[in-house]
C-alpha positions as CSV (number, residue, x, y, z in Angstrom):
1,M,-30.6,21.6,26.3
2,H,-27.3,23.5,26.1
3,L,-26.0,27.0,26.2
4,R,-25.3,28.4,22.7
5,Y,-24.3,32.0,23.4
6,F,-25.1,35.0,25.4
7,G,-25.7,38.6,24.3
8,V,-24.5,41.8,25.8
9,R,-25.9,45.2,24.9
10,V,-23.2,47.8,24.0
11,T,-23.3,51.5,23.3
12,D,-20.4,51.7,20.8
13,L,-20.1,48.6,18.6
14,D,-16.7,49.5,17.2
15,R,-15.2,50.2,20.6
16,S,-16.6,47.1,22.2
17,L,-15.6,44.9,19.2
18,K,-12.1,46.1,19.5
19,F,-12.0,45.5,23.2
20,Y,-13.4,41.9,23.0
21,T,-11.3,40.9,20.0
22,E,-8.0,42.6,20.8
23,A,-8.0,42.5,24.6
24,L,-9.8,39.3,25.2
25,G,-8.9,37.4,22.0
26,L,-12.4,36.5,20.8
27,K,-12.9,36.1,17.0
28,E,-15.7,37.5,15.0
29,V,-17.7,34.7,13.4
30,G,-20.8,36.5,12.2
31,R,-22.8,39.7,12.1
32,G,-26.1,41.0,10.9
33,D,-29.0,43.4,11.0
34,M,-31.6,42.7,13.7
35,E,-34.5,44.0,11.6
36,K,-34.4,40.9,9.4
37,F,-35.2,38.8,12.4
38,G,-37.9,41.1,14.0
39,G,-35.5,42.6,16.5
40,G,-36.0,46.2,15.6
41,R,-33.3,48.4,14.3
42,G,-29.9,47.3,15.5
43,V,-26.7,45.3,14.7
44,W,-25.3,42.2,16.2
45,V,-21.8,40.7,16.0
46,L,-21.2,37.1,17.2
47,L,-17.8,36.4,18.7
48,R,-16.3,33.0,19.6
49,D,-13.5,31.9,21.9
50,Q,-11.4,29.6,19.7
51,L,-10.3,27.4,22.6
52,T,-13.6,26.6,24.2
53,G,-16.1,27.5,21.5
54,Q,-18.0,29.7,23.9
55,Q,-19.8,32.5,22.1
56,L,-20.7,36.1,22.9
57,E,-23.1,38.3,20.9
58,L,-22.6,42.1,21.0
59,N,-25.8,44.0,20.4
60,C,-26.0,47.7,19.5
61,Y,-29.2,49.6,19.1
62,P,-29.3,53.0,17.3
63,I,-31.3,56.0,18.4
64,G,-34.9,55.4,17.4
65,S,-34.8,51.6,17.9
66,I,-37.4,50.1,20.1
67,Y,-34.6,48.8,22.2
68,D,-32.7,52.1,22.5
69,T,-33.5,52.7,26.2
70,P,-31.3,54.5,28.7
71,Y,-28.2,52.3,29.3
72,S,-27.4,50.8,32.7
73,P,-24.2,48.7,33.0
74,G,-25.1,45.1,33.3
75,E,-28.8,45.3,32.8
76,G,-29.2,42.0,34.6
77,L,-25.9,40.5,33.5
78,D,-23.7,40.0,36.5
79,H,-20.3,39.2,34.9
80,I,-18.5,37.3,32.1
81,G,-15.9,34.9,33.4
82,F,-12.6,34.0,31.7
83,I,-10.1,31.4,32.8
84,V,-6.5,32.8,32.6
85,S,-3.1,31.4,33.6
86,D,-1.8,34.6,35.1
87,V,-4.5,36.8,36.7
88,S,-2.2,39.8,37.4
89,K,-0.7,39.9,33.9
90,K,-4.1,39.7,32.2
91,Y,-5.6,42.2,34.6
92,N,-2.9,44.8,33.9
93,E,-3.0,44.1,30.1
94,L,-6.8,44.7,30.1
95,L,-6.3,48.0,32.0
96,S,-3.8,49.1,29.4
97,K,-6.3,48.3,26.6
98,G,-9.2,50.3,28.0
99,A,-10.8,48.3,30.8
100,S,-11.6,50.0,34.1
101,P,-10.5,48.6,37.5
102,T,-12.9,47.4,40.1
103,E,-12.3,46.8,43.8
104,V,-11.7,43.1,43.0
105,T,-8.0,43.2,42.2
106,P,-5.3,40.5,42.0
107,E,-3.9,41.9,45.3
108,S,-7.3,41.7,47.1
109,T,-7.7,38.0,46.2
110,E,-4.1,36.9,46.5
111,G,-3.8,36.5,42.8
112,W,-6.4,33.9,42.0
113,Q,-9.1,36.3,40.8
114,A,-9.7,39.9,39.6
115,C,-12.4,41.9,37.8
116,V,-12.4,44.8,35.3
117,K,-15.1,46.6,33.6
118,D,-15.4,46.6,29.8
119,P,-15.9,50.0,27.9
120,D,-19.7,49.9,28.8
121,G,-19.2,49.0,32.5
122,N,-20.0,45.3,32.2
123,W,-17.8,43.2,34.6
124,I,-15.2,40.8,33.3
125,E,-14.0,38.3,35.8
126,L,-10.5,36.7,35.4
127,G,-9.7,33.6,37.4
128,K,-7.7,30.5,37.9
129,W,-10.4,27.9,38.5
130,E,-10.0,24.2,38.8
131,F,-13.2,23.5,36.8
132,E,-13.8,24.1,33.1
């Protein structure tokens, strides 16, 4: 068994796609309509990190879809982690590109970790970890 991808529900597909591709450098590798696969009305976009091959699926459900429920940031997802070489630089870059700050800042962790929120409030963790 191995992890293939994980999916994140978003409220504005275009806004989230821009954030994850432009701010985080992921590349779009596929998209489709969920109705074809029994997923109700909705659209998915699959993104891939070119360096690691890790994949993220953005899922957006329109009004009237069986999955269009009131949105709560995270909905069980704790955070998405990215390894970066310069936490402070990437943290500030993401803030300038629409991310929101959290209480976990480069200053609060002596520069080894920080967290921001994506446009829908999902936490993005930036870190300099020894493991990969």
